[in-house]
Steps between C-alpha positions, in 0.01 A plus 500: 500500500641838399443800724487857380822668615688809389779443247848450641677835536842381376447607134369838616800534727737442208323752278486768772870441572562572132298821539731609784797431270349699212413789733858531624699438182381829352571693818849349515580591140378851573703535822822385335457736205408812702836679451477448120134607490587814698773596253283429194208701640713782649363432851702613802490350850235744623287429195538127562376549855193686370436239229524216752266685734235530228561136406449400864179705524360318196614164641331564835180625336487184288549276804236680705257514209572139414395397850156643432488382138567144618152503657350474151788372284694188594871535585580264212331732250685795654832315473442426133404861421801641687745262331373607158514869598861461617621438145425846350572677829852360527544564129441870565741501794786346302451727196421836666690776314462775760467562872124576481449194282683275745301642790167435325613149407595425861156613616331267249727214604420572866130448430545162330763375747298610805188322378704186430660516846161511674341231283784249520540534877125461551501183290816374674354540850187315385716212377687497833169473687390213276823309553491578875876544520740787424578533129491877445872560544582241236305707248676817614831315454419473130450877490831565675686268264340666198586847628862399562535352151330800346706760688835365385370426150347848483828680566692279256237513223429872537869595480592257222188464281265775610203500740245425227616139502378476861147579381508194274602281794209631709257412222659158457433414864170677573300380199545124556427538871182696422394210276569252783282706736222503240518121469484463878134596492287643781571424864289241679554602861565233755340523838691736728557382857299707747699776666452686824345838439722782628355803669449776246730747676778245519455405135520863383804564720666187366449604137631849579817376670569230241445760229766724656747212528425409138552860389839533669616159379392549138656847500824331606465237228441774242812680617708187446334420167494844341802681646759225529605517133567874513674467839736231369562678169612813686707294741682307226446658159732253330249225591195682358393196297464311829313773687198271512695260723379678814137430414599147397668431836198649677251291303716189492530479877132583528421206273721255694340595833151486353560146375539396865263765632188287519686247715618784724142624532382152590767460768521846655177677396452817298562734796850379589601485135389860445686637802831329423473591133458872565805503728712344225364744241597797719853361531517458122408859423748620764770295324420667167486847655851463645651331192788644302569205274306286256521166682378642833205656320411166344518340846267767635245448222520124562415557868211725398366223278541244776324728749208613284433158348226389737348824628253591226376144433461436876305825538275405207444159658407659834248730333346221292478268801314763700264582208469168318172578323596854395876470452514719187324792672715464813819486294385805307434691824841411643662602170326837521643552850842389378470745213501798733860407583605356165377795296745766621788254538645522143480881502659515847777261394562701184518825698736346757724357228510835316558707815747269678568161344347161431678377814303746714180386330574136585579599861151649522353174370689310775327720759167424331564126538559550874168688528329211316659256745364698795147508351507138389478364855142619560410474130573128481316399818195286443185705566280412794195294404153482650 
């Protein structure tokens, strides 16, 4: 006798892992080619800070709006649409002939990438609930690996062949993955285990605090991703073709930790993992800020990757676990809170780098990681139930 049961989530897990890879490969290619794009577009460091701020605003708006849109459109449909939109958006970024053109392209790319971020994490947390064991960090590991590959490839390709070639690579990855998502079909939700209902005040406070921790952490990740190439190029101009190595070390160590991250979560719990991770991230940014040579900087970016690896996925898992039946809306709300901190971060980093140096900017990020560590203790506590 055959019973009616939901389909096994393993195929969906593989497809969504591929979505994480596709999401990050474009961002990595972009991060590694930033110095070349700046020169081609005539964009200075202050202009880059402004462009990244507008990009971040679009990204946050897409995540927050996606949380509400997911009430009527399935995350799988949103993933497919965002993957397809990424192709022309990244094409504009890698071919922008002027500073205004690059800024507009980054805003468009922020919209597609932000929507994809929200949709894929919503789908990933649903898969984790179905499987009833931690799997989210394994998917994020694919994103870290893709970003690391893309960052180094982006600097090499942009300097040797031109950034337009990067746009072709983005299309070559995103289009097949979009087709795989389409073939996956609609989600047939498995039964979700009943959860204790937190008091409303505690739930709101939890989302607020987690949102702040997310904002500070993602701002730190953006600093490592988007400013490391310029920092290393200025530190060792003769190694300009390898300026993407900082982002590669950051993402590579992130990927390695994330591969083991789900086992760490299972053994120690999300709270302990978050606290230790933020401490390591602060030490990494301090190492970069005090660096005067290329190898020390790479070590610092590696520590940043190691420290930030688990924070965002663990925070997403905490939010989804507390709001199992409305995870997309809860993730969107937390992303909106995080945006209040993320939004001014690129502009502030650009101003600090222009006024003092990139080293001073990274020192400020180290302080931000310590603030996140202080807030993470109450943010990661399980809410009281009734």
